[in-house]
N, C-alpha and C positions, 0 to 999 in steps of 0.2 A: 830869500821867498819872501813877494810881498803880499799883503795885506788885503783881504779885502774891503771893500767899501763896508760901509755897516750898511745901505739901501738894498744890496744887491744880498745880503746873506738871511735877511727877514720874513723873504717870500722863496718860494721855493717856483724853476722853470714851471714844474706841470701845475702851478696851479696859478688861477686867471681868477681876477679880480672879476669878475663879473660871477662866479663861483660861491660870490659869499652874500650877494643880494648887499642890500643899501645898512649903510650904516646910521642908527641913529643915537645922537648923544642924548643921555638921561632917559633910555627910553625905559628903565627900572626905578627910577628918582621916586614918585610917589610912594606905589606900590612898596619902599624901603623906610620912608618916613612916615607910613603909618602899621608896620609893620619893625619898624626902631623900636628898645626901648632907651635909649642913649638919651643922657639927658646934659646941657650943656651949663655950666654955674658960671653967676654974674661973674667976676675975675677978682672982684673984690669978697664974694664968698668962699668962689673956693682957694685964697688966703688963712681964711678961719680954719678951714676941714682939711688935713693930711692926708686924707684917703680916703676909698670910701665907705668903709667903714667908721668914721667918722660921720662923716654924714648921714647912715643909715642909723645909727646909734643916736644922731639929734632930731629923727625924723620918727623913731618909733619914741621916744618919752614924746612929742611933743603930741603927735597923735594918742600915748599914754591919758595925758589931763588930760586933752582934748576930749575922747566916751566917760574917764572919769567925772570931767565939770559940768557934762552932756546930762551923766544919771542922778547928777544931785538938782542939776536945775529942775527932770523930769518930777526925781522925787518931792520935791518943795514944791511943786507945781501939786502933786497927787494932793498933796498933807493940807495946800490950800483950802482944795474942794474941802478933806472929809473937816475940815474945821467949819465952814462955813457948812455944810448940813446939820452939822451935832451942836454950830453956835448958837 
């Protein structure tokens, strides 16, 4: 039994190339870039974190510290204004 060449196997004889329209490479690439949430880490950063859970834990910690320090700074500014009014 002879094998068919690969090129003859992928397109059936009843189909014509003209039935499919123009092929456009990268037609949806812009939409995928906008809708995708994939983040590529620098290789040096990726070596530090073994998995996505470690990255998320570290980022949540940074966010928590940022919010805490922002609240402290805001409170301090309010306290300064109160002290300036009374003092």
